[in-house]
N, C-alpha and C positions, 0 to 999 in steps of 0.2 A: 662584341656584338653577340649578346646572349639571348635576346628576345627577337621574335619575328615581327618586322614592321613593314608597312607599305607606304611608299612615298611617290608623289606625282612627279613626272618628268615632262617638261614643256618642250615640244618639238616644233612649235610655231602654229600656223593656221593656214587655211585655204578658203576659197570662195566656192561654195557649192552652187552651181547655176540653177536658175528657176526651174529648168526642165527636170531637175532631180529632187527638188525640195517638197513638191506637192502642195506648195502654198502660193505659187505664182510669183515668187520673188526670190532673189538671191539670198543666201544665208552664209555668213562667215562662221566657220567652225574651227575650234581648236583641234590640234593633233596632240594627243596626250599618251605617254607611256607610263608605266608604273614600275618602280624599283622595289623589289622585295629583298630586304636585308634579312638574311637567314644564317644561322650558325654554320650551315653547310656550304655557304657561298652565296654571293649576290646573284639574283635572278632578275633579268629585265624582261618585262612584258611589253612588246612592240618597240620598234627601233627608229621610227620617224619616216620621213618621206623620201622616196626615190626621185631621181631627176630624169626627165625626158621632155623634149620640146613640145610634143602634143599635150602631155600632162600639164606642162606649165601654161600653155595657151588656154587650156580648158578650165583649170582650177586656180590659176594665179596664186600659187603658194608663196608663203613667207616661211622659209625653213630656218630652224635652229639646228645646226649640225650636231651629230651624235655626241662628239667629244665636248662641245660647248654645253649641250643640254645636261649631260651627266656632271660636268664640272659645277654647274649651278647647284647641284645637290651635294657637292663635295666628294664626288666619286670619279676616280680615273677609269678610263675605258678598261684598263688592265684588271680592274677589280671584278668585272662581270664574268661569271663562270658559266651561267646558263641563260638561254633565251627561250621565250615563248612568244610566238606570234598568234594573236587571236584568229587571224587569217592572213593570207598572203597577198592582199591588195597592196599597191605601191606605197600607200600612206601608212602602212603598218610594218613593213619589212625593209624600208629604205636603208637602214644602217646595218643590215645583216652582213654585207661583205666586210665591214670593218670589224666584225666579231667572228671572223673565220676561225674555225677550229673548235669553237664552243658548241656544245650540244644544243640543237634547236628542237624543241618539242612541238610537233605538229601532227594534226590528224592526217592519216594516210589519204583520206578522201580529199582533203584540201591540197596536199602536195600533188596528187594526180591532176586535180583541176588546174593548178598553176602550171603544170608541165604540158597539158594537152589542150586547154581551152584558150583560143586566141584572145588577147587583151584581158585575160583574167588578171594579169599582173605584168610587170616588166621582167622578162626572162633572166636578165643579167643579175637580178636581185635574188633569184632562186638557186640556180646552178652555177654559182660563182666559185672561184678557186677557194678550196678549203671548207666548202659547205659541208656540214655534218648534221644530218637529221636523225632524230629519234622519233620514228613514226609510230603513232598511236592509233589504236582501233577502239575508241571509246574512252571512258574515264580512266584516270591513272594518277596515283600519288607519285610525284616526281622528286619531292623532298619531304621529309617528315613535316606534316602540317601544311603542305602545299599540294593541292589536288587540282587536276585539270578535268573539266566537265564539258562534254560536247553541248553546244547551244546553237544548232543549225538554224538557218533562216537567212541571214544576210548572205552567207554562202553555205553550201552543204557541209563544209568542213569547219565552220566557225566553232571556236571553243572559248570558254571562260576559265578563270583561275580562281580557286577558292582557297583563301589563306586563313589559317587559324592564328590569331594574335592574342596577346594578353587582354586586349580590350574587347574581344569577340571576333566573330567571323567577318572577314572582308571579302567581297566578291569583286574581282576585276572582270567586268562583263564585256569589255572591249566594245565592239559594235553589234552586240546582240540587239541593241536598240540604238537609234541615232541620238537619243537624249533621255534624260531621267524621266521626263514627263511620259514618254512612250512606255517606259518600264512600269511606271505607276499605273497606267491604263491597263496593261496586261495583268499586273498583280491584282488589281481590283476586280477585273473581269473574271479571273480565276476564282477569287474568293466568293464572288457573287454568282458564279455559275452561269455567266452570260458571255456570249460570243465564243470565239475560238482562239484563245491565247495559245502560244506555243506550248507543247506538252511538257517541255523541260522547265517551264516557269515553276511548276509544282516542286520539282527537285530543288531548285534554288531557294524557294521560300521555306521549304521544310528544314533547311539548314539554319534558319533563324538568323539571317545576316544582320550584323550591326550596321553595315553600310555597303552600298553597291556603287561602284565607280565605272566611268565610261571613257571611251577613247575620244569622243567628239563632243563632250559636254563637261564643263567645269562643275555643273551641279552634281550633287551626291544624293542618291536615294537612301532614305532611312525609314525604318518601320514606324 
């Protein structure tokens, strides 16, 4: 494993109710993680969906367990050395307890929200036995060629992962946007000087990404 690569991990799907979609209808959304193969060890961005009766009633999820999802990529759980959660909602950190002891890179702001705001997430997914957090206050390079960039909006502590690969820059944008079309709209708004796209969109575009991938959309943004 000499080059840095990024691969998708399929954790299943859930049904976002019409009250949350803004389009007056339900929408089925994938739950995707991303496996970064790195000479310094494999890093997993997001770990799937947690389980709770009220969550299941509300979102009707179809889960692919962490071990099964990783096995589909040819990766045993034991090969994961680092974890990044784009944020700590239940559908992004559900497999964290199975990766106890691994460093989990998270914005300090996000961890505070998860610990203090009711229903921000499922508490048992955050302060589980063996949880080990590397708290960040802003951007940080966590491995050579792998940089975390704050992209607040969906939550105040949301973050994206910028990966330098042989084919160019890949940005794992998590839920910075619900889908690639929304990212496109903000990218074009920034270039046109129209509207109020998030301030960090300029930072991401300045990196000249080859592609941008998302947690809840199989579509990929390309310039």
